[in-house]
N, C-alpha and C positions, 0 to 999 in steps of 0.2 A: 503495500502496499504506500502511493508516495503520498506529500507533502499536498501535496493543492487534492487529493482525494476524499481529503479527513476534513468531517463535520465540526464544523467549529464550535466551542463550547459558546455559552450566552457570554454575553462583559457584563454582567453582574453592577461594575462601575460605571459604568457608561449607561446605565440605568441608574441605577441611584445617583448620578451625576444632573440627569434631564431632570430628573425630580425631590433634586435634596432640600431645598424650601420647602413644599409640602410639605417630605417628611419629615425635614425637623420641625415644624411649625407643628404636627398632628402630635409627637414626641414628645415635645414640649412642655404641650397645651395633658396632654395625658399626663406625665410627669406632676406637672404643677396644681393638677385635680386633685394624685395620689389614687386615678379610677386605675388603677392596676387589673384589678378581676370586676368586673361585673360593670357597670357604672353608664353612665350614659353614651359614653367612649363605645362599650360595646353592644349597647341596642343598637346606635344607629349603625356600627359595623351592620346589623344582625338584618339588619331593613334591609341596607343598603343594598349587604349580598343576595337576598330573596325576591327583591326586584333585579336585581339580575339575573338570576337565575330562572326569573319566571316562576315565583313558587309564591305557596300566603305568606309566609315564615322560613326563619334555617335559628340555626343553637351552634356558638362556637361551641370550639373543644379544646383542654387544652391539648392534647396529644393526641398520636395516632391509635390507641387502644380505645380511649372513650371517643372515638369517631367511629370506630369498627365494630363499637357497641347500639352507639346511635343508630350506623345504616341496622345494624341488626335487627332490633329494635324493631324501627319501623320498617322496613319491608315485609317483616315478619306480618306485622300490621295491615300491612297494607295488601298482600298477602290476604291476611281473612278474613282485610274488609272486602275483597273483591267477591270472593265466597258469596 
């Protein structure tokens, strides 16, 4: 495999630099409000993410295990509700 056929990695630094002011303002606001867990920032994120996904709601999780648990729980519920 030569260098020209490699898939380039995502340039996270370039993406951060392009949105630095917005990221830094959001982080500063979160730190100033001490809203690390729950709070208005999380609620706003969940509502905006649900709208982005064209869903009625969403729930944020702290790690992959809780995320998988939520997916399993609600996929079982959706399957049972469809019967």
